ZAKOLFI-185092 format. One record per residue: residue number from 1; x, y, z negated of N, C-alpha, C in turn; residue in three letters. Coordinates in steps of 0.05 Angstrom, whole numbers, plus 5000, padded with zeros to 4 digits. Layout:
! residues N
{node NUM,{X,Y,Z},{X,Y,Z},{X,Y,Z},"ALA"}
...
This chain:
! residues 202
{node 1,{4348,8281,6743},{4325,8291,6758},{4299,8279,6748},"UNK"}
{node 2,{4279,8295,6742},{4255,8284,6730},{4238,8272,6752},"UNK"}
{node 3,{4223,8252,6744},{4206,8237,6763},{4181,8253,6770},"UNK"}
{node 4,{4175,8254,6796},{4151,8268,6805},{4126,8253,6796},"UNK"}
{node 5,{4109,8265,6780},{4086,8251,6770},{4060,8266,6774},"UNK"}
{node 6,{4060,8284,6794},{4035,8298,6801},{4031,8297,6831},"UNK"}
{node 7,{4006,8300,6840},{4000,8301,6868},{3977,8320,6873},"UNK"}
{node 8,{3975,8329,6898},{3953,8348,6905},{3931,8332,6920},"UNK"}
{node 9,{3906,8338,6913},{3884,8326,6927},{3861,8347,6927},"UNK"}
{node 10,{3837,8339,6936},{3815,8358,6935},{3794,8348,6915},"UNK"}
{node 11,{3780,8367,6904},{3758,8360,6885},{3732,8359,6901},"UNK"}
{node 12,{3719,8335,6899},{3693,8333,6913},{3695,8333,6943},"UNK"}
{node 13,{3675,8347,6956},{3673,8347,6985},{3678,8376,6995},"UNK"}
{node 14,{3682,8378,7022},{3683,8404,7034},{3673,8402,7063},"UNK"}
{node 15,{3665,8424,7075},{3655,8425,7102},{3666,8448,7117},"UNK"}
{node 16,{3667,8446,7144},{3675,8468,7161},{3662,8466,7188},"UNK"}
{node 17,{3662,8488,7203},{3650,8489,7229},{3667,8506,7248},"UNK"}
{node 18,{3673,8495,7271},{3689,8509,7291},{3676,8506,7318},"UNK"}
{node 19,{3673,8528,7333},{3661,8526,7360},{3682,8534,7381},"UNK"}
{node 20,{3684,8518,7402},{3704,8523,7422},{3692,8516,7450},"UNK"}
{node 21,{3689,8536,7466},{3678,8533,7494},{3653,8515,7495},"UNK"}
{node 22,{3635,8521,7477},{3609,8506,7477},{3610,8481,7460},"UNK"}
{node 23,{3633,8469,7455},{3635,8446,7438},{3633,8454,7408},"UNK"}
{node 24,{3620,8438,7393},{3617,8444,7364},{3633,8423,7349},"UNK"}
{node 25,{3651,8432,7331},{3667,8414,7315},{3659,8417,7285},"UNK"}
{node 26,{3648,8396,7274},{3638,8397,7246},{3658,8381,7229},"UNK"}
{node 27,{3670,8395,7210},{3690,8381,7192},{3678,8372,7166},"UNK"}
{node 28,{3685,8349,7157},{3676,8338,7131},{3700,8327,7117},"UNK"}
{node 29,{3704,8334,7092},{3727,8324,7076},{3716,8312,7050},"UNK"}
{node 30,{3728,8290,7041},{3719,8277,7017},{3743,8268,7001},"UNK"}
{node 31,{3740,8270,6974},{3760,8259,6956},{3755,8229,6955},"UNK"}
{node 32,{3776,8213,6958},{3774,8184,6957},{3797,8173,6941},"UNK"}
{node 33,{3794,8148,6931},{3815,8136,6915},{3833,8116,6930},"UNK"}
{node 34,{3821,8104,6951},{3835,8083,6966},{3824,8080,6994},"UNK"}
{node 35,{3837,8062,7009},{3829,8058,7037},{3800,8049,7041},"UNK"}
{node 36,{3791,8029,7025},{3763,8020,7028},{3743,8043,7024},"UNK"}
{node 37,{3748,8060,7003},{3729,8082,6998},{3730,8103,7021},"UNK"}
{node 38,{3754,8106,7033},{3757,8124,7056},{3740,8114,7079},"UNK"}
{node 39,{3742,8088,7084},{3726,8077,7106},{3696,8078,7101},"UNK"}
{node 40,{3688,8076,7076},{3660,8079,7070},{3650,8107,7076},"UNK"}
{node 41,{3666,8127,7069},{3659,8155,7075},{3657,8160,7105},"UNK"}
{node 42,{3676,8147,7120},{3675,8150,7149},{3650,8138,7160},"UNK"}
{node 43,{3642,8115,7150},{3617,8102,7159},{3593,8120,7154},"UNK"}
{node 44,{3593,8133,7130},{3571,8151,7123},{3569,8174,7143},"UNK"}
{node 45,{3592,8186,7150},{3592,8208,7169},{3582,8199,7197},"UNK"}
{node 46,{3592,8175,7205},{3584,8165,7231},{3554,8160,7233},"UNK"}
{node 47,{3542,8151,7210},{3513,8147,7210},{3498,8174,7210},"UNK"}
{node 48,{3509,8193,7196},{3496,8220,7195},{3497,8233,7222},"UNK"}
{node 49,{3520,8231,7236},{3523,8243,7262},{3524,8222,7284},"UNK"}
{node 50,{3505,8204,7283},{3506,8181,7302},{3503,8189,7331},"UNK"}
{node 51,{3491,8213,7335},{3487,8223,7363},{3510,8240,7373},"UNK"}
{node 52,{3531,8243,7357},{3554,8260,7365},{3571,8246,7387},"UNK"}
{node 53,{3586,8262,7401},{3604,8252,7422},{3627,8236,7410},"UNK"}
{node 54,{3638,8247,7388},{3661,8234,7375},{3660,8240,7345},"UNK"}
{node 55,{3670,8220,7329},{3674,8224,7300},{3704,8216,7295},"UNK"}
{node 56,{3722,8236,7297},{3750,8230,7294},{3758,8234,7265},"UNK"}
{node 57,{3779,8220,7256},{3784,8219,7227},{3814,8216,7221},"UNK"}
{node 58,{3820,8223,7196},{3847,8218,7186},{3845,8217,7155},"UNK"}
{node 59,{3861,8199,7144},{3861,8198,7114},{3889,8192,7104},"UNK"}
{node 60,{3894,8201,7079},{3919,8194,7064},{3910,8185,7037},"UNK"}
{node 61,{3921,8163,7028},{3916,8153,7001},{3942,8143,6988},"UNK"}
{node 62,{3942,8143,6961},{3966,8135,6947},{3983,8158,6938},"UNK"}
{node 63,{4005,8152,6924},{4022,8174,6914},{4051,8166,6918},"UNK"}
{node 64,{4068,8187,6918},{4097,8182,6919},{4106,8167,6944},"UNK"}
{node 65,{4121,8145,6939},{4130,8129,6962},{4109,8110,6972},"UNK"}
{node 66,{4086,8109,6959},{4065,8091,6967},{4042,8104,6982},"UNK"}
{node 67,{4047,8127,6993},{4025,8141,7009},{4021,8127,7036},"UNK"}
{node 68,{3996,8123,7042},{3989,8111,7068},{3972,8131,7083},"UNK"}
{node 69,{3979,8136,7108},{3963,8154,7125},{3955,8140,7150},"UNK"}
{node 70,{3929,8142,7157},{3919,8131,7182},{3901,8151,7196},"UNK"}
{node 71,{3897,8148,7222},{3879,8166,7237},{3867,8152,7261},"UNK"}
{node 72,{3846,8163,7271},{3832,8151,7295},{3821,8173,7313},"UNK"}
{node 73,{3823,8168,7339},{3814,8188,7359},{3785,8184,7368},"UNK"}
{node 74,{3773,8161,7362},{3745,8155,7368},{3737,8163,7397},"UNK"}
{node 75,{3754,8155,7416},{3747,8159,7444},{3759,8184,7457},"UNK"}
{node 76,{3770,8202,7441},{3784,8225,7452},{3811,8216,7463},"UNK"}
{node 77,{3824,8231,7481},{3850,8223,7491},{3869,8217,7468},"UNK"}
{node 78,{3885,8196,7471},{3903,8187,7450},{3921,8209,7440},"UNK"}
{node 79,{3921,8213,7413},{3938,8233,7401},{3927,8261,7401},"UNK"}
{node 80,{3903,8265,7411},{3892,8292,7413},{3875,8300,7390},"UNK"}
{node 81,{3868,8281,7373},{3849,8287,7351},{3859,8277,7324},"UNK"}
{node 82,{3860,8250,7320},{3868,8239,7294},{3896,8247,7285},"UNK"}
{node 83,{3915,8246,7303},{3943,8252,7296},{3946,8281,7287},"UNK"}
{node 84,{3935,8301,7302},{3938,8329,7291},{3922,8333,7265},"UNK"}
{node 85,{3900,8319,7262},{3885,8321,7236},{3902,8310,7213},"UNK"}
{node 86,{3915,8287,7218},{3932,8275,7197},{3956,8294,7191},"UNK"}
{node 87,{3967,8306,7213},{3989,8324,7210},{3983,8348,7192},"UNK"}
{node 88,{3958,8358,7194},{3950,8381,7177},{3949,8373,7148},"UNK"}
{node 89,{3936,8350,7142},{3934,8343,7113},{3961,8335,7102},"UNK"}
{node 90,{3978,8323,7119},{4005,8316,7110},{4021,8342,7105},"UNK"}
{node 91,{4019,8361,7122},{4033,8387,7119},{4024,8402,7094},"UNK"}
{node 92,{3999,8398,7086},{3989,8410,7062},{3995,8394,7037},"UNK"}
{node 93,{4009,8371,7041},{4018,8353,7019},{3994,8343,7003},"UNK"}
{node 94,{3972,8337,7017},{3948,8327,7004},{3946,8297,7007},"UNK"}
{node 95,{3936,8284,6987},{3931,8255,6988},{3904,8249,6974},"UNK"}
{node 96,{3896,8223,6976},{3870,8215,6965},{3847,8231,6976},"UNK"}
{node 97,{3847,8233,7003},{3824,8246,7017},{3822,8235,7045},"UNK"}
{node 98,{3798,8238,7056},{3793,8232,7084},{3780,8257,7096},"UNK"}
{node 99,{3789,8263,7121},{3776,8285,7136},{3764,8273,7161},"UNK"}
{node 100,{3740,8281,7168},{3726,8272,7192},{3718,8296,7207},"UNK"}
{node 101,{3724,8297,7233},{3714,8319,7250},{3696,8308,7272},"UNK"}
{node 102,{3671,8317,7270},{3650,8308,7289},{3648,8328,7312},"UNK"}
{node 103,{3649,8318,7336},{3648,8335,7360},{3622,8331,7375},"UNK"}
{node 104,{3608,8353,7381},{3586,8352,7400},{3596,8367,7425},"UNK"}
{node 105,{3599,8352,7447},{3610,8363,7471},{3593,8384,7483},"UNK"}
{node 106,{3606,8406,7491},{3590,8429,7501},{3591,8433,7531},"UNK"}
{node 107,{3603,8413,7545},{3602,8415,7575},{3628,8424,7588},"UNK"}
{node 108,{3646,8436,7572},{3672,8445,7583},{3695,8429,7571},"UNK"}
{node 109,{3711,8417,7588},{3734,8401,7578},{3755,8420,7567},"UNK"}
{node 110,{3767,8413,7544},{3786,8430,7531},{3815,8423,7538},"UNK"}
{node 111,{3819,8399,7549},{3847,8390,7554},{3859,8381,7528},"UNK"}
{node 112,{3881,8366,7530},{3893,8354,7506},{3903,8376,7487},"UNK"}
{node 113,{3916,8397,7498},{3925,8419,7481},{3902,8433,7467},"UNK"}
{node 114,{3880,8437,7481},{3857,8450,7469},{3845,8433,7447},"UNK"}
{node 115,{3844,8406,7452},{3833,8388,7432},{3851,8388,7407},"UNK"}
{node 116,{3877,8387,7410},{3895,8387,7387},{3891,8412,7370},"UNK"}
{node 117,{3888,8435,7384},{3883,8460,7369},{3856,8460,7355},"UNK"}
{node 118,{3836,8449,7368},{3809,8449,7357},{3807,8430,7333},"UNK"}
{node 119,{3816,8406,7336},{3814,8386,7314},{3832,8394,7291},"UNK"}
{node 120,{3856,8403,7297},{3874,8413,7275},{3863,8437,7262},"UNK"}
{node 121,{3852,8456,7278},{3841,8480,7267},{3817,8475,7249},"UNK"}
{node 122,{3801,8456,7257},{3777,8449,7241},{3786,8438,7213},"UNK"}
{node 123,{3808,8422,7213},{3817,8411,7187},{3830,8433,7170},"UNK"}
{node 124,{3844,8453,7183},{3855,8475,7168},{3833,8491,7154},"UNK"}
{node 125,{3811,8494,7168},{3787,8508,7156},{3776,8491,7133},"UNK"}
{node 126,{3776,8465,7137},{3766,8447,7115},{3782,8451,7090},"UNK"}
{node 127,{3809,8451,7093},{3827,8454,7069},{3822,8482,7056},"UNK"}
{node 128,{3818,8502,7073},{3813,8529,7062},{3787,8529,7046},"UNK"}
{node 129,{3767,8514,7055},{3741,8513,7041},{3741,8494,7017},"UNK"}
{node 130,{3761,8476,7016},{3761,8456,6995},{3773,8467,6969},"UNK"}
{node 131,{3767,8454,6947},{3780,8460,6921},{3804,8441,6918},"UNK"}
{node 132,{3828,8452,6921},{3852,8436,6919},{3861,8435,6889},"UNK"}
{node 133,{3865,8411,6879},{3872,8407,6851},{3898,8390,6849},"UNK"}
{node 134,{3912,8394,6826},{3935,8378,6820},{3927,8356,6800},"UNK"}
{node 135,{3934,8332,6806},{3928,8310,6788},{3953,8296,6779},"UNK"}
{node 136,{3952,8284,6755},{3975,8271,6743},{3975,8241,6748},"UNK"}
{node 137,{3998,8230,6755},{4001,8201,6758},{4007,8190,6730},"UNK"}
{node 138,{3992,8170,6722},{3996,8157,6696},{4004,8128,6699},"UNK"}
{node 139,{4015,8117,6678},{4022,8088,6678},{4011,8077,6651},"UNK"}
{node 140,{4001,8052,6652},{3991,8040,6628},{4013,8027,6612},"UNK"}
{node 141,{4014,8033,6586},{4032,8019,6568},{4014,8003,6549},"UNK"}
{node 142,{4018,7976,6549},{4002,7958,6532},{4019,7947,6510},"UNK"}
{node 143,{4008,7948,6486},{4024,7939,6463},{4006,7925,6442},"UNK"}
{node 144,{4019,7907,6427},{4005,7892,6406},{4017,7902,6380},"UNK"}
{node 145,{4000,7911,6362},{4009,7923,6337},{3992,7914,6313},"UNK"}
{node 146,{4005,7912,6289},{3990,7906,6265},{3971,7929,6259},"UNK"}
{node 147,{3947,7922,6248},{3927,7943,6242},{3937,7965,6224},"UNK"}
{node 148,{3954,7959,6203},{3964,7981,6186},{3980,8002,6202},"UNK"}
{node 149,{3992,7994,6225},{4008,8013,6241},{3991,8026,6263},"UNK"}
{node 150,{3966,8018,6266},{3950,8028,6288},{3946,8058,6287},"UNK"}
{node 151,{3942,8070,6263},{3938,8099,6261},{3962,8114,6271},"UNK"}
{node 152,{3986,8103,6266},{4011,8116,6276},{4012,8115,6306},"UNK"}
{node 153,{4003,8093,6318},{4003,8090,6347},{3983,8111,6359},"UNK"}
{node 154,{3960,8113,6347},{3939,8131,6357},{3949,8160,6354},"UNK"}
{node 155,{3963,8166,6332},{3974,8193,6328},{3994,8200,6350},"UNK"}
{node 156,{4011,8181,6356},{4031,8185,6377},{4018,8189,6404},"UNK"}
{node 157,{3997,8173,6410},{3983,8175,6435},{3970,8203,6438},"UNK"}
{node 158,{3959,8213,6416},{3945,8239,6417},{3966,8262,6422},"UNK"}
{node 159,{3990,8257,6412},{4011,8277,6417},{4018,8279,6447},"UNK"}
{node 160,{4016,8256,6460},{4021,8255,6489},{3996,8260,6506},"UNK"}
{node 161,{3974,8267,6493},{3949,8272,6506},{3941,8249,6525},"UNK"}
{node 162,{3946,8224,6514},{3941,8200,6530},{3914,8187,6524},"UNK"}
{node 163,{3903,8174,6544},{3878,8160,6541},{3884,8132,6529},"UNK"}
{node 164,{3867,8124,6510},{3872,8099,6495},{3849,8080,6497},"UNK"}
{node 165,{3855,8055,6503},{3834,8034,6502},{3843,8012,6482},"UNK"}
{node 166,{3825,8004,6465},{3832,7985,6444},{3818,7958,6448},"UNK"}
{node 167,{3831,7937,6440},{3820,7910,6439},{3832,7896,6415},"UNK"}
{node 168,{3827,7870,6414},{3835,7854,6390},{3847,7828,6400},"UNK"}
{node 169,{3870,7821,6389},{3882,7795,6398},{3900,7785,6375},"UNK"}
{node 170,{3897,7760,6368},{3914,7746,6348},{3915,7761,6322},"UNK"}
{node 171,{3892,7773,6314},{3891,7787,6288},{3905,7814,6289},"UNK"}
{node 172,{3912,7823,6313},{3925,7849,6316},{3910,7867,6335},"UNK"}
{node 173,{3918,7892,6336},{3905,7911,6355},{3920,7910,6381},"UNK"}
{node 174,{3905,7905,6403},{3916,7906,6430},{3909,7933,6441},"UNK"}
{node 175,{3929,7949,6445},{3924,7977,6453},{3936,7983,6481},"UNK"}
{node 176,{3920,7994,6499},{3930,8003,6525},{3928,8033,6526},"UNK"}
{node 177,{3951,8046,6531},{3953,8075,6532},{3961,8084,6560},"UNK"}
{node 178,{3945,8102,6571},{3952,8113,6598},{3969,8138,6594},"UNK"}
{node 179,{3995,8136,6599},{4014,8157,6594},{4024,8170,6620},"UNK"}
{node 180,{4028,8195,6619},{4040,8209,6643},{4066,8195,6651},"UNK"}
{node 181,{4069,8189,6677},{4090,8173,6687},{4118,8181,6677},"UNK"}
{node 182,{4123,8207,6677},{4149,8217,6670},{4155,8215,6640},"UNK"}
{node 183,{4134,8208,6624},{4137,8208,6595},{4135,8179,6583},"UNK"}
{node 184,{4135,8159,6601},{4131,8131,6591},{4154,8123,6573},"UNK"}
{node 185,{4179,8127,6581},{4202,8119,6564},{4202,8133,6537},"UNK"}
{node 186,{4196,8159,6538},{4195,8175,6514},{4173,8165,6495},"UNK"}
{node 187,{4150,8158,6507},{4127,8148,6491},{4134,8121,6478},"UNK"}
{node 188,{4146,8103,6493},{4154,8077,6482},{4173,8080,6459},"UNK"}
{node 189,{4192,8098,6461},{4211,8103,6439},{4197,8114,6415},"UNK"}
{node 190,{4178,8132,6420},{4162,8143,6398},{4146,8122,6383},"UNK"}
{node 191,{4135,8103,6399},{4119,8082,6386},{4136,8063,6370},"UNK"}
{node 192,{4160,8057,6380},{4179,8040,6364},{4185,8054,6338},"UNK"}
{node 193,{4191,8080,6338},{4197,8094,6314},{4172,8095,6295},"UNK"}
{node 194,{4149,8100,6307},{4124,8103,6291},{4116,8077,6277},"UNK"}
{node 195,{4124,8055,6289},{4116,8029,6277},{4139,8014,6264},"UNK"}
{node 196,{4161,8028,6261},{4185,8015,6249},{4194,7991,6265},"UNK"}
{node 197,{4190,7992,6291},{4199,7970,6308},{4182,7945,6308},"UNK"}
{node 198,{4159,7946,6295},{4142,7922,6292},{4123,7918,6316},"UNK"}
{node 199,{4124,7936,6336},{4107,7935,6359},{4117,7914,6379},"UNK"}
{node 200,{4098,7902,6393},{4105,7883,6415},{4094,7894,6441},"UNK"}
{node 201,{4111,7901,6460},{4101,7912,6486},{4094,7889,6504},"UNK"}
{node 202,{4073,7892,6519},{4064,7872,6538},{4074,7879,6566},"UNK"}
């Protein structure tokens, strides 16, 4: 079975608007790389809508078995906002994003069921408005190679459409190659063949 090495996320930002019994729900979605950057985006939205009744949120970051998802109700009844928001982005199999739904209370209470529908619905609209993209998970392969063999290493890397960073160490080329996760073993074998086994992996 091949290793899963892609994930779905959103490109850039997205917005949505939902009105329910006088309350206004403003959705904001952002592509993020990690938990600190998600929290920074949340702070930005809270400052922008500082006069709002609530700024509820949910985010997922990481890939594969390392995905972390968190949410917050920001004063709404427990489980009525953040959890359904997180459920929508989890159901869409999205990661590396944060969604924030800002509520301006319109005077009519919606009840827990109504809140779940409104917050979840606002996030569904967000995803519809967002550009969903597939990204590849890569792993760094670092190797030390004699300069005469460097061109063979670079040729192999280009075959794998891999990003290459070069440095210098002990009179040799120190090369770090970002390879698609599922192709790491194949790439290492190719490098061994291309250098006649003279390569040293770090």
